[in-house]
C-alpha positions in Angstrom: 23.2 -9.3 -4.7 21.7 -12.4 -3.6 20.0 -14.4 -6.8 17.1 -15.6 -6.9 15.2 -19.2 -8.8 13.1 -18.2 -11.4 9.4 -17.5 -9.9 6.9 -18.8 -12.8 4.7 -15.4 -13.6 1.0 -14.9 -13.5 -0.9 -13.3 -16.6 -0.6 -9.5 -17.1 -3.2 -8.4 -15.6 -2.6 -10.0 -12.6 0.9 -8.6 -12.3 -0.3 -5.0 -12.8 -2.6 -5.5 -10.2 0.1 -6.1 -7.7 1.8 -2.7 -8.5 0.3 0.8 -9.4 3.0 2.0 -11.4 2.8 -1.2 -13.5 -0.7 -0.9 -13.6 -0.5 2.5 -14.9 1.2 1.2 -18.3 -0.6 0.9 -21.5 -1.2 -2.8 -22.1 0.9 -3.1 -24.9 4.1 -1.4 -23.2 3.3 -3.6 -20.6 3.0 -6.8 -23.1 6.4 -6.0 -24.0 7.8 -5.7 -20.8 5.9 -8.7 -18.9 8.5 -11.5 -20.1 11.3 -9.8 -18.6 9.4 -9.0 -14.9 10.6 -11.8 -12.5 8.8 -12.0 -9.3 10.9 -12.9 -6.1 11.0 -12.9 -2.6 12.0 -9.9 -0.5 12.6 -10.8 3.0 12.7 -8.9 6.1 15.7 -7.0 6.5 17.5 -8.1 3.2 19.3 -4.8 1.8 18.2 -4.4 -1.5 21.1 -2.0 -2.5 23.8 -0.4 -0.5 24.9 3.4 -0.1 27.0 3.7 -3.2 26.9 0.2 -4.8 26.1 -0.8 -8.2 22.2 -1.9 -8.6 21.7 -4.5 -11.3 17.8 -4.7 -10.8 15.0 -2.0 -10.8 12.4 -3.4 -8.1 8.8 -3.6 -8.3 7.2 -4.2 -4.6 3.7 -5.9 -4.7 3.5 -6.8 -1.3 6.4 -5.7 0.3 7.9 -2.4 1.6 11.3 -0.8 1.1 12.5 2.0 3.1 14.9 4.1 2.0 17.6 5.1 4.5 20.5 7.3 4.9 23.1 6.1 7.0 25.6 8.7 9.3 29.2 8.3 9.8 28.3 7.2 13.5 26.1 4.4 12.2 22.7 6.1 12.7 20.1 6.2 10.4 17.1 8.2 9.6 14.2 6.7 6.6 14.0 9.2 3.6 11.2 7.5 1.9 9.4 4.4 1.9 8.2 2.3 -1.5 5.7 -0.1 -1.9 3.1 -1.1 -4.1 3.0 2.5 -5.5 6.5 2.0 -7.1 9.5 1.1 -7.7 13.4 0.6 -5.8 16.5 1.7 -7.8 15.6 5.0 -9.5 19.4 5.6 -10.0 19.5 3.3 -12.7 16.9 5.3 -14.9 17.9 9.1 -13.6 21.4 8.7 -14.9 23.4 8.8 -11.8 24.2 4.7 -11.6 24.3 4.8 -7.9 23.0 6.5 -4.8 24.1 7.8 -1.0 21.0 6.0 0.2 20.6 2.2 1.7 17.4 0.3 0.4 16.4 -2.0 3.2 13.1 -4.2 3.3 11.0 -3.4 6.2 8.0 -5.3 5.6 8.3 -9.0 4.5 6.8 -9.9 0.8 7.4 -10.1 -2.8 7.7 -8.0 -6.1 9.2 -7.9 -9.6 12.5 -7.1 -10.6 13.4 -5.6 -14.3 17.1 -5.9 -15.2 19.1 -2.8 -15.6 20.0 -3.7 -19.2 16.0 -4.2 -20.4 15.3 -1.0 -17.9 17.4 1.4 -20.1 16.3 -0.1 -23.4 12.9 0.3 -22.6 13.5 3.8 -20.9 15.4 5.1 -23.6 12.3 4.3 -26.3 10.9 7.5 -24.8 7.3 5.7 -24.4 4.8 5.2 -21.7 7.5 3.2 -19.5 9.8 6.3 -19.1 6.8 8.5 -18.3 5.3 6.4 -15.8 8.6 6.1 -13.8 9.3 9.9 -14.0 5.8 10.5 -12.5 6.8 8.2 -10.0 9.9 10.0 -9.0 8.3 13.2 -9.0 6.1 11.5 -6.2 8.8 9.9 -4.4 10.4 13.7 -4.2 7.3 15.0 -2.9 7.3 12.0 -0.4 11.2 13.0 0.3 10.7 16.7 0.6 7.9 16.3 3.0 9.6 13.8 5.3 12.4 16.3 6.0 10.0 18.7 6.6 7.6 16.8 8.9 11.1 15.7 11.3 12.1 19.3 11.6 8.7 20.6 12.3 6.4 18.4 13.8 6.3 15.9 17.1 7.2 12.2 17.3 3.6 11.3 17.8 2.7 12.9 14.4 5.8 11.5 12.7 4.6 7.6 14.2 1.0 8.4 12.7 2.2 9.7 9.5 5.3 6.5 9.2 2.4 3.9 10.2 -0.2 5.5 7.4 1.9 5.3 4.6 3.0 1.6 5.3 -0.7 0.8 5.9 -1.2 2.1 2.6 1.1 0.1 0.9 0.4 -3.1 2.8 -3.3 -5.4 1.9 -3.5 -5.7 5.8 -3.9 -3.5 8.7 -0.8 -5.2 10.6 2.7 -4.5 10.6 5.9 -6.6 11.7 8.0 -4.2 13.1 9.9 -3.4 16.8 9.6 0.3 18.3 13.5 0.1 18.0 13.4 -0.2 14.2 10.6 2.5 13.9 12.8 4.4 15.8 15.9 3.9 13.7 13.7 4.7 10.7 12.5 8.1 12.3 15.9 9.1 13.5 14.3 9.3 17.1 15.2 7.7 20.7 13.7 4.6 21.3 11.7 5.9 24.4 10.0 8.8 22.2 8.6 6.0 20.0 7.7 3.7 22.9 5.6 6.5 24.3 3.9 7.8 21.3 2.7 4.1 20.4 1.5 4.1 24.1 -0.3 6.9 23.7 -1.9 5.8 20.6 -2.8 2.3 22.0 -4.3 3.9 25.1 -6.4 5.7 22.7 -7.5 2.7 21.1 -6.0 3.6 17.8 -3.4 0.7 17.7 -2.7 -2.9 19.2 0.8 -3.6 19.9 2.6 -6.3 21.2 5.8 -9.0 20.4 6.8 -6.6 17.2 3.8 -6.0 15.9 1.3 -3.1 15.5 -2.2 -3.7 14.5 -4.1 -0.3 13.5 -7.5 -0.7 14.9 -9.1 2.6 14.1 -7.6 4.4 11.1 -10.2 7.6 11.2 -8.6 8.0 14.2 -5.0 7.9 13.2 -6.1 9.9 10.8 -7.1 12.5 12.9 -3.8 12.7 14.9 -1.7 13.1 11.8 -0.1 16.1 10.6 -0.7 17.8 6.9 2.5 15.8 5.8 0.9 12.5 5.4 -2.1 14.1 3.4 0.5 16.2 1.0 2.4 12.9 0.0 -1.3 11.4 -0.3 -2.8 13.5 -2.7 0.3 13.9 -4.7 0.5 10.4 -5.2 -3.3 9.8 -6.1 -2.9 12.7 -8.7 0.2 11.1 -10.5 -1.3 7.9 -10.4 -5.3 7.7 -10.1 -6.8 4.7 -8.0 
């Protein structure tokens, strides 16, 4: 795994503001954890961990989005969840499995804090606030994975695209995504033509503007009106476990 030079860390209150899971920690617990958090860049396309590979760090994205993908034997893939400033990447480290069959890839570049596996296990085994926070986040992630499976089976490509856009926007500070239609198709596990047609309908309705690999959401209320129930299930569970 690539190594990064240490970056000067901001004060604790600035750090927690960038990630909802970290922000959920009591001040004392975060103060103990803060010296071990390292701010690192998460560039577009970087593989955070590979399927079946050992994981060295837990990542808390602040401005990046990471896709959890399952890769089939024929090379095709499908996204099973997205992680951004709501949570953490690398739950196998504290769930006891050590590795996972999925792959984690940065879909939107940014930054995040990483915590070494050694420190994570020490803190998790204390059985305090960090452990409770990570288990709550895992519940939210399981909900997202389950709802993604339901959505991919029962809803249209248009609805899946709307869900994907909204989940991504909820984890970004802007209304713009840097993403090609082919990459979106890979995430959703559908044909590129299906994404092109769905994006075209959204653009014609004035919901988004698309061009040169960038998608800008122009009218979020219209986007929410077109999405299936799956988005609301995930959003509601996340906010129940991590109140704004």
